[in-house]
C-alpha positions as a Markdown table, in Angstrom:
| # | Residue | x | y | z |
|---|---|---|---|---|
| 1 | Unk | -0.7 | -3.6 | 10.2 |
| 2 | Unk | -2.7 | -1.2 | 8.7 |
| 3 | Unk | -4.1 | -1.6 | 4.9 |
| 4 | Unk | -3.0 | 2.0 | 4.0 |
| 5 | Unk | 0.5 | 1.1 | 4.5 |
| 6 | Unk | 0.0 | -1.8 | 1.8 |
| 7 | Unk | -1.5 | 0.6 | -0.5 |
| 8 | Unk | 1.4 | 3.0 | -0.1 |
| 9 | Unk | 3.9 | 0.4 | -0.8 |
| 10 | Unk | 2.2 | -0.8 | -3.9 |
| 11 | Unk | 1.6 | 2.9 | -5.1 |
| 12 | Unk | 5.2 | 3.6 | -4.7 |
| 13 | Unk | 6.3 | 0.2 | -6.4 |
| 14 | Unk | 4.1 | 0.9 | -9.2 |
| 15 | Unk | 5.3 | 4.7 | -10.2 |
| 16 | Unk | 8.8 | 4.2 | -8.9 |
| 17 | Unk | 8.5 | 7.4 | -7.0 |
| 18 | Unk | 7.7 | 7.9 | -3.5 |
| 19 | Unk | 6.9 | 11.8 | -4.7 |
| 20 | Unk | 4.7 | 10.8 | -7.3 |
| 21 | Unk | 2.9 | 8.0 | -5.1 |
| 22 | Unk | 2.5 | 10.6 | -2.0 |
| 23 | Unk | 0.9 | 13.1 | -4.5 |
| 24 | Unk | -1.6 | 10.4 | -5.8 |
| 25 | Unk | -2.5 | 9.0 | -2.4 |
| 26 | Unk | -2.8 | 12.6 | -0.7 |
| 27 | Unk | 0.3 | 12.5 | 1.4 |
| 28 | Unk | 3.2 | 14.7 | 1.9 |
| 29 | Unk | 6.5 | 13.2 | 1.0 |
| 30 | Unk | 7.6 | 12.8 | 4.6 |
| 31 | Unk | 4.1 | 11.5 | 5.5 |
| 32 | Unk | 4.7 | 8.6 | 2.9 |
| 33 | Unk | 8.3 | 8.0 | 4.3 |
| 34 | Unk | 7.0 | 7.7 | 7.6 |
| 35 | Unk | 4.3 | 5.1 | 6.3 |
| 36 | Unk | 6.9 | 3.1 | 4.5 |
| 37 | Unk | 9.4 | 3.5 | 7.4 |
| 38 | Unk | 6.5 | 2.0 | 9.7 |
| 39 | Unk | 5.6 | -0.9 | 7.3 |
| 40 | Unk | 9.3 | -1.8 | 7.0 |
| 41 | Unk | 9.6 | -1.7 | 10.7 |
| 42 | Unk | 6.6 | -4.1 | 11.3 |
| 43 | Unk | 7.7 | -6.3 | 8.8 |
| 44 | Unk | 11.3 | -6.4 | 10.1 |
| 45 | Unk | 12.4 | -6.1 | 6.6 |
| 46 | Unk | 13.9 | -3.5 | 4.3 |
| 47 | Unk | 11.6 | -3.4 | 1.3 |
| 48 | Unk | 12.6 | -0.7 | -0.7 |
| 49 | Unk | 15.8 | 1.0 | -1.7 |
| 50 | Unk | 15.4 | 4.7 | -2.0 |
| 51 | Unk | 17.9 | 7.2 | -3.8 |
| 52 | Unk | 17.8 | 10.3 | -5.9 |
| 53 | Unk | 16.8 | 8.2 | -8.9 |
| 54 | Unk | 13.6 | 6.7 | -7.4 |
| 55 | Unk | 13.1 | 3.8 | -5.6 |
| 56 | Unk | 13.8 | 0.0 | -6.3 |
| 57 | Unk | 12.3 | -3.3 | -4.6 |
| 58 | Unk | 14.9 | -4.9 | -2.4 |
| 59 | Unk | 15.4 | -8.8 | -2.8 |
| 60 | Unk | 12.9 | -9.0 | 0.5 |
| 61 | Unk | 10.4 | -6.6 | -1.0 |
| 62 | Unk | 10.5 | -8.5 | -4.3 |
| 63 | Unk | 9.7 | -11.5 | -2.3 |
| 64 | Unk | 7.1 | -10.0 | -0.4 |
| 65 | Unk | 5.5 | -8.3 | -3.3 |
| 66 | Unk | 3.2 | -11.2 | -4.2 |
| 67 | Unk | 1.7 | -11.4 | -0.8 |
| 68 | Unk | 1.3 | -7.8 | -0.4 |
| 69 | Unk | -0.5 | -7.6 | -3.4 |
| 70 | Unk | -2.7 | -10.6 | -2.6 |
| 71 | Unk | -3.6 | -9.3 | 0.7 |
| 72 | Unk | -4.5 | -5.8 | -0.5 |
| 73 | Unk | -6.8 | -7.2 | -3.4 |
| 74 | Unk | -8.4 | -9.4 | -0.8 |
| 75 | Unk | -8.9 | -6.5 | 1.5 |
| 76 | Unk | -10.3 | -4.6 | -1.6 |
| 77 | Unk | -13.0 | -7.4 | -2.3 |
| 78 | Unk | -13.9 | -7.4 | 1.4 |
| 79 | Unk | -14.6 | -3.7 | 1.0 |
| 80 | Unk | -16.6 | -4.1 | -1.9 |
| 81 | Unk | -18.7 | -6.9 | -0.7 |
| 82 | Unk | -19.3 | -4.9 | 2.6 |
| 83 | Unk | -20.5 | -2.0 | 0.3 |
| 84 | Unk | -22.7 | -4.2 | -1.9 |
| 85 | Unk | -24.4 | -5.6 | 1.4 |
| 86 | Unk | -25.0 | -2.1 | 2.8 |
| 87 | Unk | -26.6 | -1.1 | -0.5 |
| 88 | Unk | -28.7 | -4.3 | -0.3 |
| 89 | Unk | -29.7 | -3.7 | 3.2 |
| 90 | Unk | -31.0 | -0.3 | 2.4 |
| 91 | Unk | -32.6 | -1.5 | -0.5 |
| 92 | Unk | -34.8 | -3.6 | 1.8 |
| 93 | Unk | -36.1 | -0.9 | 3.8 |
């Protein structure tokens, strides 16, 4: 699974709005819908309930949330470490 799918999911949950999450992440609303549908297809679960009032976690989404948060934060730490190591390597040249 692509890490951007997790980011899109977490931002949508945080904001409670697919439209606002799409705007903040630089996607169109239809692009965001595609990303979230793709994540749900890959998981084989419905994670979000979408309606005119916004989005809400399903029971499956609620159970998956801490795992997705943990995975996303771990990925961010890996990215930060990689950037740090790149900076260290260029500092040694």
